[in-house]
C-alpha positions, -999 to +999 in steps of 0.1 A: -698-629-100-678-603-081-644-589-090-625-612-065-641-643-081-633-631-116-597-624-106-594-659-092-608-674-124-584-654-146-555-664-124-564-701-129-573-699-166-550-671-179-556-635-187-567-642-223-599-660-211-631-642-222-647-626-191-681-626-207-679-664-213-669-668-176-699-647-165-723-669-186-708-701-172-710-688-137-746-679-141-753-714-152-730-733-128-731-710-097-695-720-087-662-705-097-645-739-092-671-755-115-664-728-141-627-733-140-630-771-142-654-769-171-630-746-191-600-767-183-620-799-192-628-783-226-592-774-232-582-810-223-609-824-246-597-802-275-562-816-271-574-852-270-595-847-301-564-842-322-533-864-324-509-855-296-478-862-317-473-855-353-440-861-371-431-852-407-398-869-413-370-844-417-393-814-415-411-810-382-422-828-350-450-815-329-456-831-295-485-819-273-482-846-246-466-822-221-494-797-228-520-824-219-501-833-187-499-796-178-537-792-181-543-824-161-520-810-133-538-777-135-572-795-132-560-813-101-547-780-086-581-763-091-598-792-074-576-789-044-572-751-041-597-732-021-622-712-043-633-677-032-670-686-033-669-717-011-678-714+026-649-718+050-624-703+026-623-669+042-605-669+075-621-638+089-617-650+125-581-662+120-557-652+147-529-629+137-496-645+131-465-630+146-430-639+137-399-632+157-364-630+143-330-620+157-308-595+139-271-600+141-242-581+127-233-591+091-196-589+100-179-592+134-153-566+142-123-573+164 
């Protein structure tokens, strides 16, 4: 795994993710997208293993349903986003883009 792929994974999974764990997973799976989906899937499974909502009357309420929805949205985003190790992602032969804009005075004088 190169530095660009590691950076992409950390951007998807958060900076607190263990890089050594990511290296081991990449060695086994050979795809940064597969690594990201596996880590997110484990996070999702961990949330589902415990109750999503716990209430102690008059003391505390803990609701993890939004966390679960957030991880599911993140999984969908990783599935759709281009990964750095997939062919066709790098647009080396892309044509340069040029934008034209007109500058005008901010205030008109009389």
